[in-house]
C-alpha positions, 0 to 999 in steps of 0.5 A: 960417789953421786950427790942429789941436790933438791931445791926450789930456787936454781938459776936459769934463763935470766933469773938469778935466784938461787945463784948461791947454790949453784956456786957452792955445787961448782966447788963441791961438785969436784968431790962427786962423779956426778951432781944432779939438781932437781928444781921443780917449776910451776906449770902454767899454759904459755897464754897464762904466763903472759898475765902478771897475774900468774907469772908472779907465782912462778917468777918467769914468763917462759920455762927454762930447759935443763941444762949442764955444766962441768959434772952436774945436771940440772932439771927442771921438771914441771910441777902443778901449781898450788897457791896459798899456804893452808893446811890443804894447799900446803899439802898439795904443794908438797905433793906436786913438788914430789911428783915432779922430783920423782918424774926427774929421778926417772929420767936421771936414772942415777943412784945417789949417796946423799941428798942436799935439800936447800930451803925447808919447804918444800924441798927438805920435805921431798928430800925426806921421802927420797932418803926413806926410799933410797936409805941415804943421808939427808942434808938440809940448808936452812937459808934464812927466812925459811926458819925465822919467818915462814914457819910462824906464817901459820900452824900448817907451815910450822908443822911441815917445817918441824917434820922436815927438821926431825927427818934430816941427818944434819942441818945447816944454817947461815946465822946463830939466830937461825940455829937458836930458833931450831933449838928453842922452838923445834927442839933440834939437837944442838949437834945436828946443826952447823952454822956455815954462811954463804960464800962467794966465787974468788975467781969472779970477785976480786979487787980490780982497778977502780979508775978503769972500772968506772971509765968502763961503766961510764961512772964519774971519777970524782964522786964517792960512790956507794953500791947496794944490791938486792930486790927492790922490796920492803925488807930490803929497806932501800927507802931508809938508804935513799933517805940516809943518802939525802942527809949525807949529801946534805953534809957536802958530800959529793956522792952517787948511790947506785942500787942494783936490783929489780922489784915491785918498789922500783917506782916508789923509790924513784919517786921518793928520790925525786921528792927529796930532790936527789934523783941525780944522785941515785941510780937504780939499775936492773939487769945486771948479770951476776958475773958482772956485779964485780965491775959495779962493785969495784967501781964503788968505794962503798958497799951498803946493805940497809936490809931489815932481815937477812940469812947470810947475804951473798952480796957482802961477802963478794963485795968484801972479796973485792976489798970494799968496806961494807956498812950493813944492818945488825941482822942475820949473820952480818955480825959475823961477816963484819967483825971487829970494824976492820972491813966495815960498820954495823948499823941498826936496821930501819933507822936512817940516822944510823945509817947515815953515820955508818956511811959518813964514818965509812968515808971518813976512815982510810980502808986497806983494800988488800987486807979486806980482800985477803980476809974474805978470801980466808973466811968466806970464798967457796973453796973454803965454805965447800970444804966446811960442807964436804966435812959434814957430807964425809961424817954422814957417808963414813 
């Protein structure tokens, strides 16, 4: 059997967007003869990509090359860019995405048994058209904001989202919140929806010696180290983390707070840590390859996720896989991942005092790293998650 995956975010060059899709397919691919991934990329001439104005609409300053790993082929056809979310611009964006997808499918020269589209727009719309032409089932994964946020920006996005949810045969989403929105707002039958969180690779994210990890990375042995991973944008809540860190340090804790990520808020976060007088206690690091994040997580005592909204953040599962307790906000699927206070603490989003109290509690408590890692492996590792997804595939292809 052959699987076609359609997405607007797949890792290439130095970009790790959609890394969780690649890791998912690494395990699902073992059940197929071939998997083809198509990720259309907005095309601008190279001289325009040198401009920040244009490169921000593409996420890159050069074009990725097609590549393969195992039995999985990845294609990056160039799509005509269309900026904006109005009715006309959205239809054109979906149209250009579809054209690029169809050009890539001519190159693959493959017949498929199933389509899996990741994210609603434009991937699920295109998946619906391929489903109709090939007469094969379509599975759509709504990862988070494509359900709880984007559809409510305007009527055009809402309408197209509704179309996509109607045409697919099965829907995977990452949280109970998303499921409720689909049922109550888009009238999707409950039996069509499965809640399956993002997983992590247990071959990479597993406990290692904390002293060795710190020595390798040049981190202090005697500090209590917190680590946070995520884009440096408002919704990730790093400003709250820095202000909470100030309060934790004022309690006499010898702490070091490491934030790994890149984004538009970097300078602002650096300046805030300086204004609070804790710049030496805050380190902001970017450019860490995904498969090296495990070194940084293993060097820490605690993982903190201060986000204001989320779907099912992979980094939380990865931290748990490394045996680290997690302090995270009560958003998205996090309450499912952090359960019963055995592997972490849930705090209020956008509340620096709640975040401070959660961090202090985590510092004072003795955690069982082995149990945290074992529990994560049994519930959240990709072998477990991919088996659940394969069960949906099998039910549609019987």
